[in-house]
N, C-alpha and C positions, 0 to 999 in steps of 0.2 A: 604611803611610805616611799614607794619606788615607782615612778611612772612607767607605764607600758602603753605604747601608742594605741593599740587596739582597745584599750580600756579607758581611753581619754574621757569619754562621757561620764562614766561612773567614778573615774578618778577625781573629778572636780568635787563631787559630793563626798567622797571618802576623805579627801584632804580637808574639806570644810568641817566635817565631823571631827576629825582628829584635832584640828585647830581649836574648835569649840570645846571639846572635852578637856584638852590640856589647859586652855584658858580658864575654864571653870575650876579646874583643879587648883590653879594658882590663886584665883579670886576667893575660893572657899576654904583655902588652907587656914587652919586654926579655928574654924567655925563648927567643927564636928561633922563635916560632910566630906566624904572621900569620893573622888571621881576617878574612874578607871577606863582605859581604852584597850581593846584587844584587836589590833589589825591582823588579818590572816593572809599569808602569802603561801598558801599550800592548798591542796585538795582537801575538802571536808570528807574524809574517807577513813575507814579503819586502817590502822598502820601508818597513817600520814602524821606529820608533825601537827596537823590540825584535825586529828581524829575527834570525834565527839567527846571522848574522854579528856583529851588535851584541852579542848576549848572550855569544857566545864571546869577543869582544874585551874586554868588560867584565870577565869573569872572568880573562882573560889579563893585563889591565892591573893588576888587583888583585894577582895572583900575582907578576908581574915587578916592578911598581913599589913595592909595599909602603909606599906613601906615604899611604894612606887605607884606610878600612875599609868604605866603602859607595859604590856607584855606582848611581844611580837611573836607570832607563831608562823613557822615556816622559814624557808630560805629562798630568797629571790633568784639566786643562781639556778636552783633546781627548777623553779617555775619557768624561767627563761629557756632552759634546756628542753623542758617538756614541750613548750610552745614551738620552739625551733624544730623539734622532731616531728611535729604535726603540721608544719607550715609548708605549703607547696609554693615554690617560686614560679612566677608567671613567665 
């Protein structure tokens, strides 16, 4: 969803997966198949916007609601701030 330079290698795969999932959703619309995608921009930890419970709920809401194809968990600004706090300038 949002490029981060140090994740460039996995970013390619994540972008391709998102494109594939949303393309499938469009192609399969009206055929009884629902495709969903849950990109995560937060730590997978208790109390996080991407806690295990939040991830499970996002997938469940996509499955039962079938009213959207994507649920984004987390906040990129928070991720960038956490990275900046742990980055040492050379």
